[in-house]
FIKEFI-792474 format. One line per field, with one value per residue (C-alpha): residue in three letters; y, z negated, x. Coordinates in Angstrom, 1 decimal, always signed. Layout:
BEGIN
res <- [ALA ...]
py <- [Y ...]
pz <- [Z ...]
px <- [X ...]
END
This chain:
BEGIN
res <- [MET GLY GLY THR GLY LYS ARG PHE ALA ALA ARG GLY ILE HIS ALA SER ILE ASP TYR SER ASP GLU PRO ASP GLN SER ASP ASP ASN SER ASP GLY ASP SER GLY ALA SER TYR ASP ALA ASN PHE TRP THR GLU GLU GLU TYR LEU GLU ALA THR LYS GLU ILE GLN LYS ILE CYS LYS ASP SER LYS ASN VAL SER GLN PHE LEU ARG SER GLY GLY ILE GLY TYR LYS LEU SER ILE SER HIS GLN PHE GLU SER SER SER GLU VAL ALA ARG CYS ALA VAL GLN PRO GLY ASP ILE ASP ASP LEU LYS LYS ILE MET LYS VAL PHE LYS THR TYR ASP LYS VAL LYS PHE ALA VAL LYS GLY GLY GLY HIS SER THR ASN PRO GLY PHE SER SER THR THR GLY ILE GLN ILE SER MET ALA ASN PHE ASN GLU LEU GLU TYR ASN SER LYS THR GLN ASN LEU ARG ILE GLY ALA GLY CYS LEU PHE ASP GLU VAL TYR LYS GLU ILE ALA GLN TYR LYS ARG ASN ILE VAL GLY GLY ALA THR ALA ALA GLY VAL GLY VAL ALA GLY TRP LEU LEU GLY GLY GLY TYR SER LEU LEU THR ASN GLN TYR GLY LEU GLY ILE ASP ASN LEU VAL GLU VAL SER VAL VAL LEU CYS ASN GLY ARG SER VAL LYS ALA SER ALA GLU ARG ASN SER ASP LEU PHE PHE ALA ILE ARG GLY GLY GLY ASN ASN PHE GLY ILE VAL THR SER PHE THR VAL LYS THR TYR PRO LEU GLY PRO ILE TYR ARG ASN MET LEU THR PHE PRO ILE ASP LYS ALA THR GLN VAL LYS GLU ALA ILE MET ASN TYR ILE ASP LYS CYS LYS ASP LYS LYS ALA ALA ILE VAL ALA ALA TYR ARG HIS PHE TYR ILE ARG GLY GLU GLN GLU ASP LYS ILE THR VAL ASP LEU PHE TYR ASP GLY PRO LEU PRO ALA ASP ASN PRO PHE GLU GLU PHE LEU GLU LEU SER ASP GLU LYS TRP ILE ASN HIS GLU LEU HIS ASP THR ALA ASP LYS LYS LEU ALA GLU ASN PHE ALA PHE MET ASP GLN LEU PHE SER HIS ILE HIS ASP PRO SER ARG VAL THR ALA ALA PRO LEU ASP CYS PRO VAL TYR GLY THR ARG LEU SER LEU GLN THR TYR ALA LYS ASN PRO SER GLN ALA GLY VAL GLY GLU GLU ASN VAL ARG ALA ARG TRP GLY THR VAL MET VAL SER HIS PHE THR ARG LYS LEU LEU ASN GLU ILE GLU VAL GLN SER LYS LEU ALA THR SER LYS LEU LYS ASP ASN GLN GLY LYS SER ALA VAL ILE ASP ILE TRP PRO PHE LEU PRO CYS MET PHE ASP THR SER THR ALA THR ALA TRP PRO HIS GLU LYS GLY GLN PRO ASN GLY PRO LEU LEU VAL CYS LEU GLN TRP GLU GLY GLU SER ASN ASP GLN TYR TRP ILE ALA LEU MET MET GLN ILE LEU ARG SER ILE GLN ARG VAL ALA GLU ALA GLU GLY CYS THR ASN ASP LYS LEU PRO LYS TYR CYS ASN THR SER LEU ALA ASP THR PRO VAL LYS ASP ILE TYR LYS LYS ASN LEU PRO LYS LEU MET THR ILE ARG ALA LYS TYR ASP PRO ASP ASP ILE MET GLY ARG THR GLY GLY PHE ARG ILE PRO LEU ALA LEU]
py <- [-63.2 -60.8 -58.2 -60.3 -63.2 -60.8 -59.3 -62.7 -63.9 -60.7 -61.1 -64.7 -63.6 -60.7 -63.0 -65.1 -62.3 -61.3 -57.6 -57.6 -55.6 -52.3 -52.1 -49.9 -46.9 -45.5 -46.5 -49.7 -49.5 -52.5 -54.4 -51.9 -52.9 -54.3 -55.8 -53.1 -54.3 -52.1 -51.0 -50.1 -47.8 -45.7 -43.9 -41.0 -37.4 -37.2 -40.1 -38.5 -35.2 -36.8 -39.0 -36.0 -34.0 -36.8 -37.3 -33.5 -33.6 -36.5 -34.5 -31.3 -33.1 -34.6 -31.1 -31.6 -34.9 -36.1 -33.9 -33.5 -32.3 -30.5 -30.9 -28.5 -28.1 -29.2 -31.8 -33.2 -33.4 -35.3 -37.6 -38.7 -38.6 -41.9 -42.9 -42.8 -40.5 -43.4 -44.8 -41.5 -40.7 -37.5 -38.2 -36.1 -35.3 -36.9 -37.7 -38.3 -40.2 -39.2 -42.2 -45.5 -44.2 -41.7 -44.4 -46.6 -43.8 -43.2 -46.9 -46.7 -43.8 -46.0 -48.8 -46.4 -44.9 -48.1 -46.7 -44.4 -45.5 -45.1 -46.2 -46.6 -45.3 -46.2 -45.4 -45.2 -47.3 -49.5 -49.1 -50.3 -47.4 -47.7 -50.1 -47.5 -44.5 -43.6 -41.1 -41.3 -40.5 -41.1 -42.3 -41.5 -43.4 -40.8 -40.1 -43.7 -43.3 -44.7 -46.8 -48.6 -51.0 -53.4 -54.3 -57.3 -59.1 -57.5 -56.8 -53.5 -52.1 -50.1 -47.8 -48.4 -45.0 -45.6 -45.9 -48.2 -45.1 -44.1 -47.6 -48.6 -45.5 -45.9 -49.6 -49.2 -47.2 -50.4 -52.4 -54.4 -55.0 -56.2 -58.2 -55.3 -53.9 -54.4 -50.7 -48.0 -45.4 -44.3 -47.8 -48.1 -50.8 -51.6 -52.5 -54.4 -56.5 -57.1 -58.6 -60.9 -59.1 -60.3 -59.0 -59.1 -61.1 -63.7 -66.4 -66.3 -65.4 -65.9 -63.3 -60.2 -62.0 -64.8 -62.3 -60.7 -61.2 -59.2 -56.7 -54.2 -53.9 -51.7 -53.9 -52.9 -52.8 -50.1 -52.3 -52.7 -55.9 -57.4 -60.5 -63.0 -66.7 -66.8 -64.4 -64.0 -66.5 -66.8 -63.1 -63.2 -65.9 -63.9 -60.5 -62.0 -61.8 -61.2 -57.5 -55.0 -57.5 -57.7 -54.2 -51.5 -52.5 -49.7 -51.2 -54.2 -55.9 -57.6 -59.6 -57.9 -59.5 -58.5 -55.8 -55.5 -54.2 -55.1 -55.1 -53.3 -52.3 -51.5 -52.4 -50.8 -52.6 -51.4 -53.4 -54.9 -56.8 -58.7 -62.1 -61.9 -60.6 -63.3 -65.9 -64.3 -64.5 -68.2 -69.0 -67.1 -69.1 -72.4 -71.8 -69.5 -71.3 -68.6 -67.4 -64.0 -63.2 -61.7 -60.1 -58.2 -57.8 -55.8 -54.9 -51.1 -49.1 -45.4 -42.7 -39.4 -36.0 -37.5 -39.7 -43.5 -45.3 -49.1 -50.9 -53.8 -53.2 -55.8 -54.9 -56.9 -57.4 -59.4 -59.4 -59.0 -58.2 -59.7 -63.1 -64.3 -66.6 -63.6 -64.7 -61.6 -61.9 -62.5 -59.5 -57.2 -58.4 -57.8 -54.3 -51.1 -49.1 -49.5 -47.3 -48.1 -48.8 -50.3 -50.5 -46.7 -45.8 -43.9 -44.9 -42.6 -43.7 -47.4 -47.1 -45.6 -48.2 -50.9 -49.1 -50.8 -47.8 -45.4 -47.7 -48.4 -44.7 -44.2 -47.0 -45.7 -43.7 -46.8 -46.2 -42.8 -43.4 -40.0 -40.8 -44.2 -43.1 -43.6 -44.6 -41.3 -41.6 -41.8 -38.6 -35.7 -32.4 -29.5 -32.1 -33.9 -37.4 -37.6 -39.4 -41.3 -38.5 -36.0 -38.1 -38.5 -34.7 -34.2 -37.2 -38.1 -37.1 -40.5 -41.3 -37.8 -36.5 -38.4 -39.4 -37.6 -40.8 -43.6 -47.1 -50.8 -53.7 -57.2 -60.5 -64.0 -66.2 -68.5 -71.1 -70.6 -69.1 -70.9 -69.5 -69.8 -67.8 -65.1 -65.0 -64.5 -61.7 -60.0 -60.5 -59.0 -56.1 -55.2 -55.4 -53.0 -50.7 -50.5 -49.0 -46.3 -43.5 -43.6 -44.2 -41.7 -44.4 -43.5 -46.7 -50.5 -52.6 -56.4 -57.7 -60.9 -61.8 -65.3 -67.0 -70.1 -73.3 -72.9 -69.5 -70.8 -73.1 -70.8 -70.2 -70.0 -70.7 -67.5 -66.3 -66.1 -69.7 -70.3 -73.6 -75.2 -76.9 -74.8 -71.8 -69.0 -65.3 -62.5 -62.0 -58.3 -56.3 -52.5 -50.2 -46.4 -43.9 -40.5 -39.8 -41.5 -42.0 -44.5 -46.6 -49.2 -49.6 -50.1 -52.4 -54.6 -54.7 -55.6 -58.6 -59.7 -59.6 -61.5 -64.2 -64.6 -64.9 -67.3 -69.6 -70.0 -70.3 -73.1 -74.9 -74.6 -76.0 -72.6 -72.1 -73.9 -73.3 -74.2 -71.2 -68.4 -64.9 -62.2 -59.6 -56.7 -56.7 -58.3 -56.5 -55.5 -58.1 -61.0 -63.5 -63.7 -67.5 -67.3 -65.4 -67.5 -70.9 -73.6 -71.0 -69.0 -71.0 -70.5 -66.8 -66.4 -67.8 -65.6 -62.5 -63.3 -63.4 -60.2 -58.1 -59.7 -56.5 -56.3 -52.8 -53.4 -54.3 -50.6 -50.2 -51.4 -54.3 -58.0 -58.6 -62.0 -62.9 -63.5 -67.0 -67.6]
pz <- [-2.2 -4.0 -2.5 -2.6 -0.8 +1.9 +2.5 +2.8 +5.3 +7.3 +7.7 +9.0 +11.3 +12.8 +13.6 +15.8 +17.9 +21.2 +21.0 +23.9 +26.3 +24.5 +21.7 +18.7 +18.6 +15.3 +11.7 +10.7 +7.4 +8.1 +5.0 +2.5 -0.3 +1.3 -1.7 -2.1 -1.0 +1.0 -0.8 +2.0 -0.4 -1.6 -0.2 -1.8 -0.6 -1.3 +1.0 +3.8 +3.4 +3.5 +6.5 +8.3 +7.7 +9.1 +12.2 +12.8 +12.6 +15.1 +17.5 +17.0 +17.6 +20.8 +22.3 +22.7 +24.6 +21.7 +20.3 +16.8 +16.9 +14.0 +13.3 +15.3 +18.4 +21.9 +22.0 +18.7 +19.9 +23.1 +21.0 +18.6 +20.9 +22.1 +24.6 +22.0 +19.1 +16.8 +17.4 +16.9 +13.5 +12.1 +11.7 +9.4 +12.4 +15.7 +17.5 +21.1 +21.3 +24.5 +24.8 +23.2 +21.1 +19.3 +18.9 +17.2 +14.8 +14.1 +13.3 +10.8 +9.1 +8.6 +7.3 +4.7 +3.6 +3.2 +2.1 +5.1 +7.5 +11.3 +14.5 +18.1 +21.0 +24.7 +26.5 +23.5 +25.0 +21.9 +20.3 +16.9 +14.6 +13.1 +15.7 +17.6 +15.4 +11.9 +9.1 +8.7 +11.5 +15.1 +17.6 +21.2 +23.9 +26.6 +27.5 +28.4 +31.8 +34.1 +37.1 +38.9 +41.8 +42.6 +46.3 +45.8 +43.0 +44.0 +40.3 +38.8 +35.6 +33.8 +30.9 +27.8 +28.1 +31.6 +32.6 +35.4 +37.3 +38.1 +38.4 +41.2 +43.1 +42.7 +43.7 +46.6 +48.6 +48.7 +49.9 +46.7 +43.9 +40.3 +38.1 +36.2 +34.7 +36.6 +36.7 +35.8 +34.0 +31.7 +30.5 +29.2 +30.4 +27.0 +25.1 +28.0 +28.5 +24.8 +24.4 +27.4 +30.5 +32.5 +36.1 +39.4 +40.5 +37.6 +39.8 +42.0 +39.5 +36.0 +33.2 +33.0 +30.4 +32.9 +35.2 +32.7 +33.6 +30.8 +28.1 +26.3 +22.6 +19.7 +16.7 +13.2 +12.1 +14.6 +17.1 +20.8 +22.7 +25.9 +25.9 +28.7 +29.3 +29.2 +26.4 +23.0 +24.4 +21.1 +21.0 +24.7 +23.8 +20.9 +22.7 +25.4 +23.7 +20.2 +20.1 +18.2 +15.6 +16.5 +17.2 +19.8 +23.4 +25.6 +29.0 +30.8 +34.0 +35.9 +39.1 +42.2 +45.1 +48.7 +49.1 +52.3 +53.1 +50.5 +50.2 +47.3 +46.8 +43.9 +44.2 +41.9 +41.4 +39.6 +36.5 +38.1 +40.5 +37.5 +38.5 +42.1 +40.9 +38.3 +41.0 +43.3 +40.6 +39.9 +43.6 +43.9 +40.9 +42.4 +45.9 +45.9 +45.4 +47.1 +44.7 +46.5 +45.6 +42.3 +40.9 +37.7 +37.1 +34.2 +32.6 +32.0 +29.9 +29.2 +27.2 +28.5 +27.8 +26.8 +29.9 +29.9 +32.8 +33.2 +36.0 +37.0 +38.8 +40.6 +41.4 +44.5 +45.1 +47.8 +48.0 +51.7 +54.6 +54.0 +55.7 +58.2 +55.5 +53.3 +49.6 +48.8 +51.5 +49.2 +47.0 +50.0 +51.5 +48.2 +47.8 +49.2 +47.4 +48.2 +46.9 +50.1 +53.4 +55.3 +58.5 +58.8 +58.3 +60.8 +61.1 +58.3 +55.9 +56.7 +55.8 +52.5 +51.8 +52.1 +49.8 +46.4 +44.4 +45.9 +45.5 +41.9 +41.2 +42.8 +40.8 +37.5 +37.5 +36.2 +32.7 +32.4 +31.8 +33.0 +36.4 +37.1 +39.2 +42.8 +45.2 +45.4 +49.1 +50.1 +48.3 +50.8 +50.0 +52.1 +54.5 +55.0 +53.8 +51.5 +53.0 +51.3 +52.6 +50.5 +47.4 +48.3 +48.4 +45.2 +43.0 +40.0 +36.5 +35.0 +32.3 +32.1 +29.3 +26.2 +25.7 +22.9 +21.7 +19.3 +20.5 +19.9 +22.1 +21.1 +22.9 +23.2 +25.0 +27.7 +30.1 +32.6 +32.9 +33.2 +34.0 +30.4 +29.3 +31.9 +30.6 +27.0 +28.1 +29.6 +26.4 +24.3 +26.6 +26.3 +22.5 +22.5 +24.9 +22.6 +19.9 +21.9 +21.6 +17.8 +16.7 +18.7 +21.1 +24.4 +26.3 +26.0 +28.5 +28.7 +31.3 +33.4 +34.7 +36.1 +36.8 +38.7 +36.9 +38.4 +36.7 +34.4 +36.8 +36.7 +33.0 +30.9 +27.3 +25.4 +22.0 +23.2 +24.0 +27.5 +29.3 +32.7 +32.9 +30.1 +31.8 +29.7 +29.8 +27.8 +27.9 +26.9 +25.0 +24.7 +22.7 +22.5 +20.2 +18.5 +14.9 +12.3 +10.1 +12.8 +12.8 +10.4 +12.3 +15.7 +14.5 +12.7 +15.9 +17.9 +15.6 +15.8 +19.6 +19.7 +17.4 +19.6 +22.8 +21.0 +20.0 +23.5 +24.9 +22.5 +23.3 +27.0 +26.6 +27.7 +24.6 +21.6 +18.5 +20.4 +22.7 +21.3 +20.8 +23.0 +20.9 +23.4 +23.1 +19.7 +16.7 +14.0 +11.5 +13.8 +11.9 +13.3 +13.2 +15.7 +18.1 +18.1 +17.1 +17.0 +17.9 +14.6 +12.5 +15.2 +15.5 +11.7 +11.8 +14.7 +13.0 +9.8 +11.9 +13.8 +11.1 +7.7 +5.9 +7.3 +8.8 +11.5 +8.8 +8.2 +11.6 +12.6 +14.8 +14.4 +11.9 +12.1 +8.6 +7.8 +7.2 +3.6]
px <- [-34.7 -32.3 -30.1 -26.9 -28.5 -29.8 -26.4 -24.8 -27.5 -27.1 -23.3 -23.8 -26.6 -24.6 -21.8 -24.0 -25.5 -23.8 -23.1 -20.7 -22.8 -22.8 -20.2 -21.2 -19.0 -20.3 -19.6 -21.3 -23.1 -25.2 -23.9 -25.3 -27.6 -30.8 -32.4 -35.1 -38.5 -40.9 -44.1 -46.6 -48.6 -45.7 -42.7 -41.0 -41.1 -37.4 -36.6 -38.7 -36.9 -33.5 -34.4 -35.7 -32.6 -30.4 -32.6 -32.5 -28.7 -28.6 -30.7 -28.7 -25.4 -26.8 -27.1 -30.8 -30.4 -32.6 -35.3 -36.7 -40.3 -42.0 -45.6 -47.8 -45.6 -46.6 -43.8 -45.0 -48.6 -47.5 -45.4 -48.1 -51.1 -52.7 -55.3 -58.0 -58.6 -59.0 -55.5 -53.7 -52.4 -50.9 -47.2 -45.0 -42.8 -41.7 -38.5 -37.7 -34.4 -32.5 -30.3 -29.4 -26.6 -29.0 -31.6 -29.0 -28.2 -31.9 -32.4 -29.6 -31.4 -34.4 -32.2 -30.8 -34.1 -36.0 -39.4 -39.9 -42.6 -42.2 -43.8 -42.7 -44.8 -44.4 -47.6 -50.0 -52.7 -53.5 -56.9 -55.7 -54.8 -51.3 -50.0 -47.9 -48.9 -48.0 -48.3 -44.5 -42.0 -43.1 -40.6 -41.6 -39.8 -40.7 -37.1 -36.4 -38.0 -35.3 -36.4 -33.6 -34.1 -31.3 -31.5 -29.2 -31.1 -34.4 -35.0 -36.3 -35.1 -37.8 -37.3 -39.5 -41.1 -42.5 -46.1 -47.3 -48.6 -45.0 -43.6 -46.0 -45.2 -41.4 -41.2 -43.6 -41.0 -38.9 -41.9 -41.8 -44.3 -44.2 -46.5 -48.0 -51.2 -54.4 -54.9 -52.4 -54.6 -51.8 -50.9 -47.4 -45.1 -43.6 -46.7 -48.2 -45.1 -44.3 -47.8 -47.9 -49.2 -52.2 -52.2 -54.0 -51.0 -51.2 -52.7 -49.5 -46.7 -47.9 -47.9 -45.7 -43.5 -42.9 -41.3 -38.9 -35.2 -33.5 -34.2 -32.1 -32.8 -31.7 -31.7 -32.7 -29.1 -28.3 -26.6 -27.7 -27.8 -29.0 -31.1 -31.8 -32.1 -28.2 -27.5 -29.2 -31.7 -33.6 -34.2 -35.3 -37.8 -39.2 -39.4 -41.6 -45.0 -43.6 -44.6 -42.5 -41.2 -37.5 -36.3 -36.9 -36.7 -35.2 -35.5 -37.0 -35.6 -38.3 -38.6 -40.2 -42.1 -42.8 -45.4 -47.4 -50.9 -53.4 -57.2 -58.9 -62.5 -64.8 -68.5 -71.1 -74.4 -77.6 -78.3 -81.5 -79.2 -77.6 -79.0 -77.7 -74.3 -73.9 -74.7 -72.1 -69.5 -70.2 -70.1 -66.7 -65.3 -66.5 -65.3 -62.3 -59.0 -56.9 -54.1 -54.0 -57.6 -58.8 -61.9 -62.6 -66.4 -67.8 -71.1 -70.8 -73.2 -72.6 -74.4 -73.1 -74.6 -78.0 -78.2 -77.8 -76.3 -76.2 -74.4 -72.3 -69.0 -66.9 -63.3 -62.1 -58.4 -56.5 -52.7 -52.6 -54.9 -58.4 -58.5 -61.1 -62.5 -63.4 -63.6 -65.6 -68.2 -71.2 -70.3 -70.0 -73.3 -75.0 -73.6 -75.1 -72.4 -68.7 -65.9 -64.0 -65.7 -62.8 -64.8 -65.1 -61.4 -59.4 -55.7 -54.5 -57.2 -56.7 -53.0 -53.8 -56.5 -53.8 -51.4 -51.2 -49.9 -52.4 -55.4 -54.4 -54.3 -57.7 -59.3 -57.9 -61.2 -62.9 -61.4 -63.2 -66.9 -67.9 -66.4 -67.9 -70.9 -71.6 -68.8 -66.9 -65.9 -69.5 -70.5 -70.6 -69.0 -70.4 -71.8 -68.4 -67.7 -64.7 -61.6 -58.8 -56.5 -58.5 -57.8 -54.2 -53.8 -55.8 -55.0 -57.1 -56.0 -56.9 -54.3 -53.0 -55.3 -56.3 -59.9 -61.7 -63.4 -62.9 -62.6 -61.7 -61.0 -61.9 -61.3 -62.6 -60.1 -61.7 -60.4 -63.2 -66.7 -70.1 -73.6 -74.6 -71.6 -72.3 -75.9 -74.7 -72.3 -75.4 -77.4 -74.6 -74.0 -77.7 -77.4 -74.5 -76.4 -79.4 -77.2 -75.5 -78.1 -78.6 -75.0 -73.0 -72.0 -70.4 -69.9 -70.0 -68.1 -67.7 -65.2 -65.5 -62.0 -61.7 -58.4 -57.5 -56.5 -53.0 -52.4 -49.7 -48.0 -44.9 -45.1 -41.9 -41.2 -42.0 -43.2 -46.8 -47.8 -49.2 -48.5 -49.0 -52.4 -53.9 -55.5 -57.0 -57.6 -59.2 -62.9 -62.6 -65.2 -64.6 -66.8 -66.4 -68.1 -67.7 -67.2 -64.9 -67.9 -69.2 -66.1 -67.4 -70.7 -69.1 -66.3 -69.0 -71.0 -67.9 -67.3 -70.9 -70.8 -67.5 -68.9 -72.0 -69.9 -67.5 -70.3 -71.6 -68.1 -67.4 -70.7 -69.9 -66.4 -64.9 -62.8 -61.4 -59.3 -56.1 -56.3 -54.1 -55.5 -54.1 -52.5 -52.9 -56.6 -57.3 -58.8 -56.3 -57.4 -56.7 -54.4 -51.0 -51.1 -54.0 -51.8 -48.6 -50.0 -47.3 -44.6 -45.0 -42.5 -39.8 -40.6 -40.3 -36.8 -35.8 -37.2 -35.3 -32.1 -32.6 -34.5 -33.5 -34.3 -37.9 -37.3 -39.9 -42.3 -42.7 -44.3 -47.7 -48.7 -49.2 -46.4 -44.6 -43.4 -39.8 -38.8 -37.6]
END
């Protein structure tokens, strides 16, 4: 499509978008020539230099509300760093917009210089390189960290730069909770929500995207809008599960729910108890129909400092005091090792053990392989058993520092688990384990996260398809290793493991081609049609409306094509 056609389409599109929330005060150059196509393999040094100068001026004029960060500085390093070494790229420079007005101006710079690559980082928890990182200009949303609770609506507005660590702590003071990440551990709200958002509360309230009320977005033409079910509803549909295809979200308004005492525990089993643990998992799946209960089990294999550790963990969660008809009884009877021994608590420890925000912070340890050893509270220090109060005064640093490893997540979507599927997971975890020592492997983890058939009973119409009566969730595989030279080996092994699990899941009736892939935990080469299924044509049309010049096409992620 030529430049003239694009300009005409853009004018018609802009007229149909509701900009009334935040009128643009700056000059609008959105109707400039947009006919140039983007060549992903080439962008001129001159364009980079000119774009950089304009972004520097925006930051200077903001009186440091926004910051331009040169390569090599501490602010630059924090802006480009990601959870894993493999998903961090060396950007030319970085910018931290301080407010929406400056972000709008920055987006206009990218519109003007149409061969400059950029990326947008919230928490930086993706394992796919180039999804929220770039060799161009890195945008860090760190300054968009507002948290505002509305006591009348009982909704919470969350800035796009927030991590779940801070969100859970903030909302807990109002005795409210949100449908959020299963563990904080430095996970950013923005990426988690834009992809869908599975939660320990999903059996009760659906996915994170089902609990979104409103989003604020800076569009690719430099305008800002709000989107909800009532306003810009097509954009609201697309944002929920549509990733970073439609602009840059600056804040999310989400529903909250009552928060009272909760039950949380982590059980660690030696690998030789695998048969009993698998049986306990299947018995839990068959018997427990309580929406407040959730478990996340995992085969965990680590190779650390020349020592190999193999274990199975089971994370137990109940959204309330543990009932008399304990859904976790079989696990607890089987375990000799409990992270939290609720029976031994004094009053102060018992109160902490029932605190959602604190327990989530404590359990963030599970994402650091070097820390998943024996139950920490049962390890004596100078003859004294550690208490929860000790951990409250000396919180863990999980999610603070980045991990010096390379990693990928991969996913098989399953509607349920069977014994044969659990057996195959064990077989594949052993295969991965056998490769750790000789290929600079660090860890191999395969999750087992069962949901109830009712998990999508409260689902809403969103970009990522999930419908009532069609339960499914990610069977997650995570491999970690050292050395870029080993990337090809481990990614190939990941694909082999996923194919093997997929075959058994299909034979057992646990998955089929109709289930959409989950973009937050899928490998980078996953076809976008496999993620959005029947919603893809509609999303292509919406993307052509809100990003007719394919500006977001210069970022990474699962890119929805523009409708012709």
